Phi, psi and omega in degrees: 000063181265128181229130174265133181236131178260123176247139181272342182232150178294149178265128180245130179246120185254013180212164181301140181227155176236129178255129177225157178298150182302318181300317179295321178297316178297320177298320178295321177298317178296313181298324181280351178090011179276341175242132182284149175228160178305322181293315180296317178301318179296317180297319179295317179299316180294320180295319178296321179295317178298319180296317179297328178279356179085012180276092180230172175242155180292147180303317182298322179294317178296315181300315180290330179289329181281343181285000000 
């Protein structure tokens, strides 16, 4: 996925930046849930079905589990 980009003006970066390969960036997007995958789509579908059936957990239980 190599792309050449022509810029007419210089690019200025005024804060710390991290450069990573595009493939690694795409993998991070998938891992963070910003890009859908068949597995993520399936998990979301299953979660919605459980919610419609009323299968939920109490807020206090979730809250204590997250601590």
